[in-house]
C-alpha positions as CSV (number, residue, x, y, z in Angstrom):
1,X,50.9,-48.0,-61.7
2,X,49.8,-44.4,-62.5
3,X,51.2,-42.6,-65.5
4,X,51.5,-38.8,-65.4
5,X,51.8,-36.4,-68.2
6,X,55.3,-35.1,-68.5
7,X,56.0,-32.5,-71.3
8,X,59.3,-33.9,-72.4
9,X,60.2,-34.7,-75.9
10,X,62.5,-37.6,-76.6
11,X,64.7,-37.4,-79.7
12,X,66.3,-40.5,-81.2
13,X,70.0,-39.8,-81.6
14,X,69.9,-41.6,-84.9
15,X,67.7,-38.8,-86.2
16,X,70.1,-36.0,-85.4
17,X,71.4,-34.9,-88.8
18,X,71.9,-31.8,-90.9
19,X,69.8,-33.3,-93.6
20,X,66.0,-33.1,-93.6
21,X,64.5,-36.5,-92.7
22,X,61.1,-37.9,-93.2
23,X,60.4,-39.5,-89.8
24,X,57.9,-42.0,-91.1
25,X,59.0,-43.5,-94.4
26,X,56.1,-44.4,-96.7
27,X,53.9,-41.7,-95.2
28,X,53.2,-38.2,-96.4
29,X,55.1,-35.5,-94.6
30,X,52.7,-33.3,-92.6
31,X,52.8,-29.5,-93.0
32,X,54.4,-28.9,-89.6
33,X,57.3,-31.4,-90.3
34,X,57.8,-29.9,-93.7
35,X,57.9,-26.4,-92.2
36,X,60.4,-27.5,-89.6
37,X,62.6,-29.1,-92.2
38,X,62.7,-26.0,-94.3
39,X,63.3,-23.8,-91.2
40,X,66.3,-26.0,-90.2
41,X,67.6,-26.1,-93.7
42,X,67.6,-22.3,-94.1
43,X,69.0,-21.7,-90.6
44,X,71.9,-24.0,-91.4
45,X,72.5,-22.3,-94.8
46,X,72.8,-19.0,-92.9
47,X,75.0,-20.6,-90.2
48,X,72.7,-19.5,-87.4
49,X,72.2,-21.3,-84.2
50,X,68.7,-21.8,-82.8
51,X,69.5,-19.3,-80.2
52,X,70.6,-16.6,-82.7
53,X,67.5,-17.2,-84.8
54,X,65.3,-17.0,-81.8
55,X,66.8,-13.8,-80.6
56,X,66.5,-12.1,-84.0
57,X,62.9,-13.3,-84.4
58,X,61.9,-12.4,-80.8
59,X,60.8,-15.9,-79.9
60,X,62.2,-18.5,-77.4
61,X,65.0,-20.9,-78.4
62,X,62.9,-23.9,-77.4
63,X,60.1,-22.7,-79.7
64,X,62.5,-22.8,-82.6
65,X,63.4,-26.4,-81.7
66,X,59.7,-27.4,-81.5
67,X,59.1,-25.8,-84.9
68,X,62.0,-27.6,-86.4
69,X,60.8,-30.9,-84.9
70,X,57.3,-30.3,-86.3
71,X,55.8,-30.3,-82.8
72,X,54.3,-26.7,-83.1
73,X,52.8,-24.6,-85.8
74,X,54.0,-21.0,-86.4
75,X,51.6,-18.1,-86.5
76,X,51.6,-15.8,-89.5
77,X,53.3,-13.2,-87.3
78,X,56.0,-15.7,-86.3
79,X,56.4,-16.8,-89.9
80,X,57.1,-13.2,-91.0
81,X,59.6,-12.7,-88.1
82,X,61.5,-15.9,-88.9
83,X,61.6,-15.0,-92.6
84,X,62.9,-11.5,-91.9
85,X,65.7,-13.1,-89.7
86,X,66.5,-15.6,-92.4
87,X,66.4,-12.9,-95.2
88,X,63.8,-14.9,-97.2
89,X,60.3,-13.8,-98.4
90,X,57.5,-15.6,-96.6
91,X,56.1,-16.7,-100.0
92,X,59.4,-18.3,-100.9
93,X,59.6,-20.0,-97.6
94,X,56.1,-21.4,-98.0
95,X,56.8,-22.4,-101.6
96,X,59.7,-24.5,-100.2
97,X,57.4,-26.1,-97.6
98,X,54.8,-26.9,-100.3
99,X,57.5,-28.4,-102.5
100,X,58.8,-30.6,-99.6
101,X,55.2,-31.9,-99.0
102,X,54.6,-32.6,-102.7
103,X,57.9,-34.5,-103.0
104,X,56.9,-36.5,-100.0
105,X,53.5,-37.3,-101.5
106,X,55.0,-38.5,-104.7
107,X,57.6,-40.7,-102.9
108,X,54.8,-42.3,-100.8
109,X,52.9,-43.6,-103.9
């Protein structure tokens, strides 16, 4: 049997929630996952769809999804565009990401 690479992401239906979730309990949250959690949280607070945020930020909708899932890392330019669309300072956004990581590190000890 030959396996071929197929760029499809499977998402466990049990993980679909409005609340941020640490995907691997007992492990520290990586920066990409923490970034995605904060992005999703702020987007929900502002009642924006992924499509609306993508349109306002001049990125593709599936890119927003990949960021929220922690599968991609945003560039500085994208961070600033997302923050402008979410009406939050990039420094405040990153402070929330850092806090999420620190909380995860403390919980894993």
